[in-house]
Every structure is written in structure tokens, then in C-alpha cells.
C-alpha positions in Angstrom: 9.2 137.9 -52.4 9.2 134.9 -50.2 12.0 133.6 -48.1 12.8 130.9 -50.7 13.6 133.7 -53.3 15.9 135.4 -50.8 17.7 132.1 -50.2 18.3 131.7 -53.9 19.7 135.2 -54.2 21.9 134.8 -51.1 23.1 131.4 -52.5 24.0 132.9 -55.8 26.0 135.8 -54.2 27.9 133.4 -51.9 28.6 131.1 -54.9 30.0 134.1 -56.9 32.2 135.1 -54.0 33.4 131.5 -53.6 34.3 131.4 -57.3 36.2 134.7 -57.1 38.3 133.5 -54.1 38.9 130.1 -55.6 39.9 131.7 -58.9 42.3 134.1 -57.2 43.9 131.3 -55.3 44.2 129.1 -58.3 45.8 131.9 -60.3 48.4 132.4 -57.5 49.3 128.7 -57.5 49.4 128.5 -61.3 51.4 131.6 -61.9 54.1 131.8 -59.3 57.2 133.9 -60.2 60.4 131.9 -60.0 63.8 133.3 -59.2 66.3 133.4 -62.0 68.3 130.2 -62.5 71.8 130.9 -61.3 73.1 128.4 -63.9 71.6 130.5 -66.8 73.9 132.4 -69.1 73.9 136.1 -68.6 73.2 138.2 -71.6 75.5 141.2 -71.9 73.8 144.3 -73.3 76.1 146.7 -75.0 75.3 150.2 -76.2 73.6 149.7 -79.5 74.7 151.8 -82.4 71.8 154.1 -83.2 71.5 153.7 -87.0 69.0 156.5 -87.3 71.0 159.1 -85.4 74.4 158.0 -86.7 73.2 157.6 -90.3 75.3 159.7 -92.6 73.5 162.7 -94.0 72.3 161.9 -97.5 73.7 164.1 -100.3 70.4 165.3 -101.8 72.2 166.9 -104.8 73.4 163.5 -105.8 70.0 161.9 -105.4 68.4 164.8 -107.4 70.6 163.7 -110.4 68.5 160.5 -110.7 65.2 161.9 -109.3 62.0 161.5 -111.2 59.6 164.4 -111.5 56.8 162.0 -112.3 57.5 159.9 -109.2 57.6 163.1 -107.2 54.3 164.2 -108.5 52.8 160.9 -107.5 54.3 161.1 -104.0 53.1 164.7 -103.7 49.5 163.4 -103.8 50.0 162.8 -100.1 50.2 166.6 -99.7 47.2 167.6 -101.9 44.7 167.7 -99.1 46.6 170.6 -97.5 48.6 172.2 -100.4 47.9 173.2 -104.0 50.5 172.8 -106.6 48.9 174.9 -109.4 50.3 178.2 -110.7 48.2 180.8 -108.9 46.6 178.1 -106.8 44.7 179.0 -103.7 46.1 178.3 -100.2 44.5 175.4 -98.3 45.4 174.4 -94.8 49.0 174.9 -95.9 50.3 177.4 -98.4 50.3 176.9 -102.2 53.6 175.4 -103.3 54.0 176.7 -106.8 57.4 178.3 -107.0 58.3 177.3 -103.4 61.9 176.3 -104.3 64.2 179.3 -103.6 61.4 181.3 -101.8 62.1 182.7 -98.4 60.4 180.6 -95.7 57.1 182.0 -94.3 56.9 185.0 -96.6 53.8 184.6 -98.8 51.8 187.7 -97.6 48.4 186.1 -98.0 49.0 183.0 -95.8 49.0 182.9 -92.0 52.3 181.1 -91.2 53.2 179.9 -87.7 55.6 182.1 -85.7 58.3 179.5 -86.2 58.0 179.6 -90.0 57.9 183.4 -90.0 61.0 183.7 -87.9 63.0 180.9 -89.5 64.8 183.3 -91.9 66.1 180.8 -94.4 65.0 180.1 -97.9 63.6 176.8 -99.4 66.9 175.5 -100.8 67.0 171.8 -101.8 69.0 171.1 -98.5 66.4 172.8 -96.4 63.5 171.1 -98.2 65.2 167.8 -97.7 65.5 168.3 -94.0 62.0 169.7 -93.6 60.4 167.0 -95.7 62.2 164.3 -93.7 60.6 165.5 -90.5 58.8 168.9 -90.5 58.3 169.1 -86.7 61.9 168.3 -86.0 63.4 170.5 -88.6 61.4 173.6 -87.7 60.2 173.3 -84.1 56.9 175.0 -83.7 55.6 174.5 -87.3 51.9 173.8 -87.6 52.5 171.2 -90.3 51.1 167.9 -88.9 52.6 165.7 -91.7 55.0 163.1 -90.2 57.5 163.4 -93.1 58.9 161.4 -96.0 61.4 158.9 -94.5 62.8 157.5 -97.8 65.7 159.5 -99.3 64.8 158.9 -102.9 61.1 159.8 -102.4 62.2 163.1 -100.9 64.5 163.7 -103.8 61.6 162.9 -106.2 59.3 165.4 -104.5 62.0 168.1 -104.5 62.5 167.5 -108.2 58.8 167.9 -108.7 58.7 171.1 -106.6 61.7 172.4 -108.7 59.7 171.8 -111.8 56.9 174.1 -110.5 58.5 177.4 -111.6 
């Protein structure tokens, strides 16, 4: 390379540095933080009522009176990748759910439950199913179930009605 080529390269590098410095300075001038206006109205923040935490516990027995087995079967399609619903159905990632209502939690001998499920000690009552289906990982800490849960009360009631029909 001749000296003219080196001059062009050096000029390009210097021009890039000049643009970077000029851009930084321009940004500092254009975006200068301003102190708050003392004439502005203060916004008072009060403790917000936590609707999710303070929400009254839903009476699942009342919801079950109007629950739809067919709607529950449609909602349960979200679960079909991990659970089977057929009588005598094979386990998948999760246990088969035929006859689950009333069964003691974590007791099917041919499925490898998490320690939390094995040690829970309760049975799958409608109340327990309601809490578990709302948020499995919160209801039984340490469960392997990755499903986030069913947030809508009526949808949970429909799924529980469907599970009750599988006897």
C-alpha cells in the first residue's frame, strides 16, 4: 500500500472518532435531565388493595352446580399432552386422570410422583383440585407439574366436573 492509502484509512478513522465525540456531545445537550418543578402537584401513593390476594375464595361447590362437563372436556384439551383421560389409559409425562377425584394424592403405584406429591397426604377433593388447578406450583410446592394453572373460576369448575364424570 502506498502512503495515499494510509492517509485515507487514517482520515476515515479520525472522521469516525469525530462523529462519535460529536454525537455524544449532541446527545448530552439534547437530553439533559431537568430537576422536578417545585410548582408541580405531588402525587400521593397509597397502599393499593391487592385484588388477587384479597379476593374472596371462590365457593367451588356453588360453581359446580352450573358447571358444564362438555366445557370441562374442551378445557382439559390443554392437559392432553401430559395426561390421559381414558379408562385404563397409560401415563404420559403426568399420571392418567381417570378416577382421580377422591383418589389419595400421589398414590398410583405405577407412576413416579415428585416427593412433594407423595408426601402431601391429602386426597383429590373438589376443594383440593380447585386450589391445585388454580396454581399447581403454589398449591403443592415442589410439584413437577409445569402447567401455570387455570385462572378462571368457572373454567376450573368445568374441568373438575369433567374429572368427576371420569369414574
